[in-house]
C-alpha positions as CSV (number, residue, x, y, z in Angstrom):
1,X,1.9,5.2,-39.2
2,X,3.1,2.8,-36.5
3,X,5.4,5.0,-34.1
4,X,7.5,4.0,-31.1
5,X,8.2,6.6,-28.2
6,X,11.7,7.0,-26.3
7,X,10.9,9.0,-23.2
8,X,13.2,9.0,-20.3
9,X,12.9,9.5,-16.6
10,X,15.6,12.3,-16.6
11,X,18.0,13.9,-19.0
12,X,21.0,11.8,-19.8
13,X,19.0,8.5,-19.5
14,X,20.1,7.2,-23.2
15,X,17.8,8.4,-24.8
16,X,19.4,9.5,-28.1
17,X,21.3,6.4,-27.9
18,X,18.6,4.1,-27.6
19,X,16.6,5.9,-30.7
20,X,19.6,5.4,-32.8
21,X,19.5,2.0,-32.0
22,X,16.3,1.2,-32.4
23,X,16.4,3.0,-35.8
24,X,19.2,1.2,-36.9
25,X,18.0,-2.4,-35.9
26,X,14.8,-1.5,-37.4
27,X,16.4,-0.7,-40.5
28,X,18.5,-3.8,-40.7
29,X,15.3,-5.6,-40.5
30,X,13.7,-4.1,-43.5
31,X,11.5,-1.3,-42.0
32,X,11.7,1.9,-43.9
33,X,12.1,4.1,-40.5
34,X,12.9,7.6,-39.5
35,X,13.5,9.3,-36.3
36,X,11.8,12.7,-34.9
37,X,12.0,14.8,-32.1
38,X,9.3,17.6,-32.3
39,X,11.7,19.9,-29.9
40,X,15.3,20.4,-29.5
41,X,17.3,22.2,-27.4
42,X,20.9,21.4,-28.6
43,X,24.2,23.7,-29.6
44,X,25.4,20.7,-31.6
45,X,23.3,21.2,-35.3
46,X,23.2,19.5,-38.6
47,X,23.0,21.3,-42.3
48,X,20.4,19.2,-44.2
49,X,21.2,19.3,-47.8
50,X,17.9,21.9,-48.4
51,X,20.4,23.7,-45.9
52,X,18.1,23.6,-42.8
53,X,19.1,23.1,-39.3
54,X,18.3,20.5,-36.9
55,X,19.9,18.8,-33.6
56,X,23.0,16.9,-34.8
57,X,21.9,14.0,-32.5
58,X,19.0,13.7,-35.0
59,X,20.9,13.8,-38.0
60,X,23.1,10.8,-36.7
61,X,19.8,9.2,-35.9
62,X,18.6,9.3,-39.5
63,X,22.0,8.0,-40.8
64,X,21.9,5.3,-38.4
65,X,18.4,4.2,-40.1
66,X,19.7,4.7,-43.5
67,X,18.2,7.8,-44.8
68,X,18.9,11.2,-45.7
69,X,18.5,14.0,-42.9
70,X,15.7,16.0,-42.9
71,X,14.5,19.1,-41.6
72,X,10.8,17.5,-40.6
73,X,12.7,15.2,-38.1
74,X,13.5,18.2,-36.3
75,X,11.0,20.6,-36.5
76,X,11.9,22.9,-33.4
77,X,15.4,23.4,-32.5
78,X,16.4,25.5,-29.7
79,X,19.6,27.1,-29.5
80,X,20.8,28.8,-25.9
81,X,22.9,31.6,-25.8
82,X,23.6,31.4,-22.0
83,X,22.1,34.7,-21.3
84,X,18.2,33.1,-21.1
85,X,17.6,33.4,-24.5
86,X,17.6,30.7,-27.3
87,X,17.7,30.8,-31.3
88,X,15.0,29.5,-32.5
89,X,14.7,27.4,-35.9
90,X,11.6,26.0,-37.0
91,X,11.7,23.3,-40.3
92,X,15.3,24.2,-40.5
93,X,15.1,28.0,-40.4
94,X,16.0,30.3,-38.1
95,X,13.1,32.6,-36.8
96,X,14.5,34.8,-34.5
97,X,16.0,35.0,-31.1
98,X,13.4,35.0,-27.9
99,X,13.4,35.1,-24.0
100,X,12.9,31.5,-22.0
101,X,9.9,33.4,-20.6
102,X,8.4,34.9,-24.0
103,X,8.9,31.7,-26.2
104,X,5.8,29.6,-25.4
105,X,3.5,32.9,-26.0
106,X,5.5,33.6,-29.3
107,X,6.1,29.9,-30.4
108,X,3.6,27.6,-29.1
109,X,1.2,27.5,-31.7
110,X,3.4,27.9,-34.7
111,X,5.4,25.1,-33.2
112,X,3.1,22.6,-32.9
113,X,1.7,23.6,-36.5
114,X,5.4,22.5,-37.6
115,X,5.3,19.4,-35.5
116,X,2.2,18.7,-37.5
117,X,2.8,19.1,-40.4
118,X,6.6,17.4,-40.6
119,X,4.8,14.3,-39.0
120,X,2.3,14.3,-41.8
121,X,4.9,14.7,-44.4
122,X,6.7,11.8,-42.5
123,X,4.1,9.3,-42.4
124,X,3.8,9.8,-46.7
125,X,7.2,8.6,-46.8
126,X,8.3,5.9,-43.8
127,X,6.4,3.2,-42.5
128,X,7.7,3.9,-38.6
129,X,8.9,6.5,-36.7
130,X,11.0,6.3,-33.8
131,X,10.4,9.5,-31.7
132,X,12.5,10.4,-29.4
133,X,11.3,12.9,-25.7
134,X,13.3,15.2,-24.0
135,X,14.1,15.8,-20.3
136,X,11.5,14.3,-18.6
137,X,8.2,13.8,-19.6
138,X,6.1,14.0,-16.0
139,X,7.9,18.0,-15.2
140,X,4.4,18.7,-13.7
141,X,4.9,22.7,-13.9
142,X,6.0,22.4,-17.4
143,X,3.5,19.9,-19.1
144,X,1.0,22.2,-20.1
145,X,3.7,23.2,-22.8
146,X,5.8,20.2,-23.6
147,X,6.0,19.9,-27.4
148,X,8.1,17.0,-27.4
149,X,6.7,14.3,-24.8
150,X,3.4,13.3,-24.2
151,X,1.6,15.6,-26.7
152,X,3.5,14.0,-29.8
153,X,2.8,10.6,-27.8
154,X,-0.9,10.7,-27.6
155,X,-1.2,12.5,-31.3
156,X,0.3,9.5,-33.0
157,X,-0.6,6.8,-30.2
158,X,2.4,5.9,-29.7
159,X,3.8,2.6,-27.7
160,X,5.7,4.3,-25.1
161,X,9.3,3.1,-24.1
162,X,10.5,4.4,-20.4
163,X,14.2,4.2,-19.9
164,X,16.0,5.2,-17.1
165,X,20.0,5.3,-16.0
166,X,20.5,3.2,-12.9
167,X,24.4,4.4,-13.3
168,X,23.5,7.6,-11.0
169,X,21.1,5.3,-8.4
170,X,17.4,5.8,-7.7
171,X,15.9,4.2,-10.6
172,X,13.1,2.7,-9.4
173,X,12.1,5.8,-8.0
174,X,12.5,7.3,-10.7
175,X,10.7,5.3,-12.7
176,X,7.8,4.6,-10.2
177,X,8.2,8.6,-9.5
178,X,7.8,9.3,-13.6
179,X,4.8,6.9,-14.1
180,X,2.9,8.0,-10.8
181,X,3.0,11.9,-12.2
182,X,1.3,10.8,-16.0
183,X,-2.5,11.0,-16.1
184,X,-4.1,7.9,-17.1
185,X,-4.3,8.1,-20.6
186,X,-0.8,8.7,-20.2
187,X,0.5,6.2,-18.7
188,X,-1.7,3.7,-20.7
189,X,1.0,4.4,-23.7
190,X,4.1,2.9,-21.4
191,X,4.1,-0.1,-22.8
192,X,8.3,-1.1,-21.4
193,X,10.7,0.0,-19.1
194,X,14.4,0.2,-20.1
195,X,17.0,-0.1,-17.3
196,X,19.8,1.5,-19.4
197,X,23.7,1.9,-18.2
198,X,23.7,-1.2,-15.8
199,X,27.0,-2.6,-14.5
200,X,27.4,-5.3,-12.9
201,X,25.3,-8.8,-12.5
202,X,22.3,-9.6,-13.9
203,X,21.0,-12.0,-11.2
204,X,21.4,-9.2,-8.4
205,X,18.8,-6.8,-10.1
206,X,16.6,-9.5,-10.8
207,X,14.6,-9.0,-7.9
208,X,14.2,-5.4,-8.3
209,X,13.0,-5.8,-12.2
210,X,10.5,-9.2,-10.6
211,X,9.5,-5.9,-7.9
212,X,9.1,-3.2,-10.5
213,X,6.7,-5.1,-12.6
214,X,4.5,-6.7,-10.1
215,X,4.2,-2.6,-8.6
216,X,3.6,-1.2,-12.1
217,X,1.9,-3.9,-14.4
218,X,4.5,-2.5,-17.2
219,X,7.7,-5.3,-18.5
220,X,11.2,-4.4,-18.0
221,X,11.6,-5.2,-22.3
222,X,15.4,-4.5,-21.5
223,X,18.4,-3.8,-19.1
224,X,21.3,-2.5,-21.3
225,X,24.7,-2.8,-20.0
226,X,27.1,0.7,-19.7
227,X,28.4,1.0,-23.5
228,X,31.2,2.8,-24.0
229,X,30.3,3.6,-27.9
230,X,31.5,7.3,-29.1
231,X,28.3,8.7,-29.8
232,X,27.3,12.3,-29.9
233,X,25.8,14.3,-27.1
234,X,23.3,17.0,-26.8
235,X,24.9,19.6,-24.8
236,X,28.2,20.5,-23.5
237,X,27.6,18.9,-20.3
238,X,28.4,15.3,-21.6
239,X,31.8,17.0,-21.6
240,X,32.5,16.6,-18.5
241,X,31.5,13.0,-18.0
242,X,34.0,12.2,-20.8
243,X,36.7,10.0,-19.5
244,X,38.8,8.7,-22.5
245,X,41.8,7.0,-21.4
246,X,43.9,6.0,-24.4
247,X,47.5,3.3,-23.9
248,X,49.9,5.0,-26.1
249,X,48.9,8.4,-27.5
250,X,51.4,10.4,-29.0
251,X,49.6,13.6,-29.6
252,X,47.7,15.7,-27.2
253,X,45.1,18.4,-29.1
254,X,43.4,20.9,-26.1
255,X,39.8,21.8,-27.0
256,X,39.1,25.1,-25.4
257,X,35.4,24.2,-23.5
258,X,34.2,27.3,-23.8
259,X,30.9,28.5,-21.3
260,X,28.4,28.9,-25.0
261,X,30.5,25.9,-27.1
262,X,28.5,24.8,-30.1
263,X,28.9,21.8,-32.2
264,X,31.9,20.2,-30.1
265,X,30.5,16.5,-32.2
266,X,33.2,18.3,-34.6
267,X,35.9,16.6,-32.9
268,X,34.4,13.1,-32.5
269,X,37.0,12.0,-35.1
270,X,40.0,13.0,-33.5
271,X,38.7,11.8,-30.5
272,X,38.3,8.0,-33.1
273,X,42.3,8.6,-33.6
274,X,44.2,5.9,-31.4
275,X,46.9,8.1,-31.0
276,X,45.4,11.5,-30.4
277,X,44.2,12.5,-27.0
278,X,41.7,15.2,-26.8
279,X,41.4,17.2,-23.3
280,X,39.0,19.8,-23.1
281,X,40.3,23.2,-20.9
282,X,37.7,25.5,-19.4
283,X,39.4,29.2,-19.9
284,X,40.3,29.4,-16.4
285,X,42.5,26.2,-16.9
286,X,46.2,26.3,-17.6
287,X,46.9,26.0,-21.8
288,X,50.2,23.8,-21.0
289,X,52.1,22.5,-23.8
290,X,49.7,20.4,-26.4
291,X,51.0,19.4,-29.8
292,X,47.8,21.8,-30.8
293,X,45.3,24.2,-29.8
294,X,41.2,24.4,-31.2
295,X,39.4,27.0,-30.6
296,X,35.7,25.8,-31.2
297,X,32.1,26.6,-32.1
298,X,30.3,28.8,-30.1
299,X,26.9,30.5,-29.8
300,X,27.6,33.6,-28.8
301,X,31.3,34.5,-30.1
302,X,31.8,37.7,-28.7
303,X,30.8,36.9,-24.7
304,X,33.2,33.9,-25.5
305,X,35.7,35.9,-26.9
306,X,35.6,38.2,-23.6
307,X,35.6,35.9,-21.6
308,X,38.9,34.4,-22.7
309,X,40.7,37.7,-22.4
310,X,38.9,37.9,-18.9
311,X,40.6,35.1,-18.1
312,X,44.2,34.8,-19.4
313,X,43.0,32.0,-21.6
314,X,43.5,34.7,-24.8
315,X,46.9,36.1,-24.2
316,X,47.5,32.5,-23.9
317,X,47.4,31.1,-26.7
318,X,48.1,34.6,-28.2
319,X,52.4,33.2,-26.4
320,X,51.6,29.6,-27.6
321,X,51.0,30.5,-31.4
322,X,54.1,33.2,-31.2
323,X,56.4,30.0,-29.8
324,X,55.3,28.2,-32.7
325,X,52.3,25.8,-31.4
326,X,49.3,24.9,-34.1
327,X,46.1,26.8,-33.1
328,X,43.3,25.9,-35.6
329,X,39.6,27.8,-35.4
330,X,36.7,26.7,-36.5
331,X,34.0,29.1,-36.9
332,X,32.8,31.0,-34.1
333,X,36.7,30.1,-33.1
334,X,38.3,31.3,-36.4
335,X,35.9,34.7,-35.6
336,X,38.1,34.9,-32.8
337,X,41.7,34.9,-34.3
338,X,40.5,37.8,-36.2
339,X,41.5,41.3,-35.9
340,X,38.3,42.1,-34.6
341,X,35.1,41.4,-34.4
342,X,32.0,44.0,-34.7
343,X,28.4,43.7,-33.8
344,X,26.7,47.0,-34.5
345,X,23.1,45.7,-34.1
346,X,23.6,44.1,-30.8
347,X,22.8,40.8,-32.1
348,X,25.0,38.6,-29.1
349,X,24.3,41.2,-26.3
350,X,26.1,44.7,-26.3
351,X,26.4,46.6,-29.6
352,X,30.4,47.3,-29.8
353,X,33.9,46.4,-31.4
354,X,35.8,44.0,-29.9
355,X,39.2,43.1,-30.0
356,X,40.2,39.9,-31.3
357,X,43.1,37.7,-31.1
358,X,44.5,38.8,-34.0
359,X,46.7,35.9,-34.9
360,X,44.9,35.9,-38.6
361,X,43.8,38.7,-40.9
362,X,40.5,38.9,-41.1
363,X,37.6,41.5,-39.4
364,X,33.9,40.1,-38.4
365,X,31.2,41.6,-38.5
366,X,28.0,40.1,-36.7
367,X,24.7,40.1,-38.8
368,X,21.0,38.9,-38.6
369,X,21.3,37.1,-41.5
370,X,22.8,33.0,-41.0
371,X,24.6,31.5,-42.9
372,X,23.8,27.5,-43.4
373,X,24.1,25.6,-46.6
374,X,26.7,22.1,-46.9
375,X,29.8,22.5,-49.2
376,X,32.4,20.4,-51.1
377,X,35.6,22.3,-51.4
378,X,39.3,21.4,-52.4
379,X,42.2,21.7,-49.8
380,X,45.4,23.8,-50.3
381,X,47.0,23.0,-47.0
382,X,48.2,20.8,-45.4
383,X,47.8,18.5,-48.8
384,X,46.7,19.9,-52.0
385,X,44.0,18.8,-54.1
386,X,42.0,16.8,-51.1
387,X,38.3,16.7,-51.1
388,X,36.6,17.8,-48.3
389,X,33.0,18.3,-47.6
390,X,31.2,19.9,-44.3
391,X,29.1,22.7,-43.8
392,X,28.5,26.4,-42.6
393,X,26.1,27.2,-39.8
394,X,27.4,31.2,-38.8
395,X,25.8,35.1,-38.3
396,X,29.1,36.5,-39.1
397,X,30.9,37.8,-42.5
398,X,34.4,37.7,-42.3
399,X,36.8,39.3,-44.9
400,X,40.3,39.5,-44.7
401,X,42.0,42.8,-44.1
402,X,45.1,43.1,-46.1
403,X,46.1,46.8,-45.8
404,X,49.7,46.4,-43.6
405,X,50.0,42.9,-43.9
406,X,52.4,41.0,-45.7
407,X,50.4,39.0,-48.9
408,X,53.0,36.2,-48.4
409,X,52.1,35.4,-45.4
410,X,49.0,33.9,-45.3
411,X,47.6,31.5,-47.5
412,X,43.7,30.0,-48.8
413,X,42.9,27.6,-46.8
414,X,40.5,25.9,-49.6
415,X,39.3,27.0,-52.9
416,X,36.8,29.2,-51.3
417,X,38.5,32.6,-50.6
418,X,35.2,32.7,-47.6
419,X,36.4,29.5,-46.1
420,X,39.7,29.5,-44.5
421,X,43.1,30.8,-44.1
422,X,46.8,29.3,-42.7
423,X,49.4,31.6,-41.9
424,X,52.8,30.5,-44.0
425,X,54.4,28.9,-41.1
426,X,51.2,26.5,-41.2
427,X,50.9,27.2,-37.5
428,X,47.7,29.1,-37.4
429,X,44.6,28.4,-39.2
430,X,41.4,28.6,-39.3
431,X,37.7,27.9,-40.8
432,X,34.1,27.8,-41.0
433,X,33.6,24.3,-42.3
434,X,32.0,22.1,-39.7
435,X,32.8,18.6,-40.0
436,X,36.7,19.3,-41.2
437,X,37.9,16.2,-39.1
438,X,35.6,14.0,-40.5
439,X,37.1,14.0,-43.6
440,X,39.9,11.4,-43.0
441,X,42.4,12.3,-45.8
442,X,42.5,15.5,-44.6
443,X,42.4,15.1,-41.1
444,X,46.0,12.8,-41.0
445,X,47.9,15.2,-43.6
446,X,46.9,17.8,-39.8
447,X,48.0,15.7,-37.2
448,X,51.0,14.3,-39.6
449,X,52.3,18.3,-39.4
450,X,51.8,17.9,-36.0
451,X,53.6,14.7,-36.2
452,X,56.7,16.5,-38.0
453,X,57.1,18.4,-35.2
454,X,57.0,16.0,-32.7
455,X,59.8,13.4,-35.1
456,X,57.1,10.8,-35.0
457,X,56.6,8.7,-38.4
458,X,53.7,9.9,-40.3
459,X,50.5,8.2,-40.9
460,X,49.3,6.8,-43.8
461,X,46.5,9.4,-45.3
462,X,44.7,6.9,-47.9
463,X,42.0,6.0,-45.0
464,X,38.1,6.8,-45.3
465,X,36.2,9.5,-43.8
466,X,34.7,9.1,-40.9
467,X,31.2,8.8,-42.0
468,X,32.5,5.0,-42.4
469,X,33.9,4.4,-39.3
470,X,30.3,6.1,-37.7
471,X,28.2,2.8,-39.7
472,X,30.6,0.2,-37.7
473,X,29.9,2.2,-34.6
474,X,26.2,2.2,-35.4
475,X,26.6,-1.1,-36.2
476,X,28.3,-2.3,-33.2
477,X,25.7,-0.1,-31.2
478,X,22.4,-2.0,-32.4
479,X,23.7,-5.2,-32.4
480,X,24.8,-4.7,-28.7
481,X,21.2,-3.0,-27.8
482,X,19.5,-5.9,-29.8
483,X,21.3,-8.2,-27.5
484,X,19.8,-7.1,-24.3
485,X,16.1,-5.5,-25.7
486,X,12.8,-7.4,-26.6
487,X,10.8,-4.8,-29.2
488,X,8.7,-8.1,-30.2
489,X,5.6,-6.5,-28.6
490,X,6.0,-3.1,-30.2
491,X,6.6,-4.4,-33.5
492,X,3.6,-6.8,-33.6
C-alpha cells in the first residue's frame, strides 16, 4: 500500500492540518485514501460507530478523506490525566491507566502489534494512507521507543514530508537540525519540506529556500500561508493561541478552561456562529457577566472540581446561577454541577466523596468501566422534538437524587433519562452528550433562549448541522493548500 508520512520538526508545526488537507485533496482526485496516526496523545476524542475511541483529529481527517472513522486509523490513544499518568486506549478500548515511566515497558510491544494489525487491515480497504507523526521524529532520547514517527515510516517505506512552522522563527535551523539527527535510512525517506504558517512576501523567502535545498538536497514542495480556518486542535495548549475577533458579537459565552479540559472541540460550532464570542477563562480569572457559562468535559473530574472550589470559581458560578445566569455542564462538567461525586476506588486519585456545585440533583460514582458510544436522541428542551446526535465518553454513573427535590423543578433534557437535566427556569443545563452544539437547530434554539434574555431577535433554527459547515471548511482548506503544495513526486 502506498503511504505518505507527514512529519513535523516540532509539535504544533501543522501536521494535523496538512494531513487533513492532503486527505481531502486526494479524495477529490478519486483516491481511496485514509488517515493514520499510530499513537496519539490527546484529550479531544471521538467515538466511532462501533464504540471505539480515537483522537478527534483523526476523525476529522477521516471525514476529510470522505470515509467513516475507524479505530484502526488511531490504534493507540493516550489521554493524559495530569498526574504523570495516562489512560491507555488500544484499538478503541480502554485497557488501563499507567504512569509515563511504566508505559513503554508495559505497552510498547502490545502497541506495536496493534499498529501492525491496523495497518494490515487498512491495506485491504484503501489505496493510500496519509500518516501523521507526533512531535518531532528526532528526539534522540525517545527514538528507541517511538511508535509514531520513523518506525511507522520505515515499516511502510513511506515517502515523508517534513513540515516546519516558520511563524515561530528558526525554521531553517529546525529543518537542518532534524535531518542531521535522523539516521541515514530515515533521512532517505524525507522527500520534501513544507514551510507552514508563512506571513509575508514569498520573494523575500526565496533565498532561504534556495539555500535550504542546496544544503539538504531535499526540495521545498510547499510554502503554505498562515491559515485562519477553524480546525480541531490536538490539545489544550491551542486554547492559549486563539485570537478570534468578531466584528459584531451579540452574545458572550465563557468556557471554563479547566486544567484537564477535554473535548473542547464541542465548542467549535459555537465559535462558528457569527454573533457569538467564545472566551476561555482560567478558574483563577474573574467570571464577569457573560450570557452563559459552560463547564466543559474534563479527563479527571474531581481534581478539576477541587481547583474550581479552591480558586473561587465554583462559588462565583453558584452566585451567577442564583442571579439567573445560564450554566451548561457537559460530561465532567455535568458531574461537577451535581450534589456529590464519589470515587470509591480512587480512580482519579484519592478515594472519597466530594461535594459538587449542587446546581443539579444528581449524584455521580466514578467507576472503572467506561461508557463510549454514539447516541441519537430527541430533545425535550429548549425545543420539543429536535433530533440530536452525539456521543458519550465517561467513567462516571450519575443518578437523579429525587429525595427532598420538587419533582417539577427539573426536567429531562432528552428522551433518554440518563443523558441530562435542565431546571424549570431553563437556566442550569447538564448533559453527558458530546457534540451537542454540532446539531444546528438545537444550537440555535439554545442560543435563542440567551438572545431572548438580551431582548435580541431570534435567529432562524432551520439551519444545517455543523458537519455540513465542516465539509465546507475542509473543502476550502484543501483548495488553499493545493495552491501552495506540489505532491506530484509523491503520487507518481
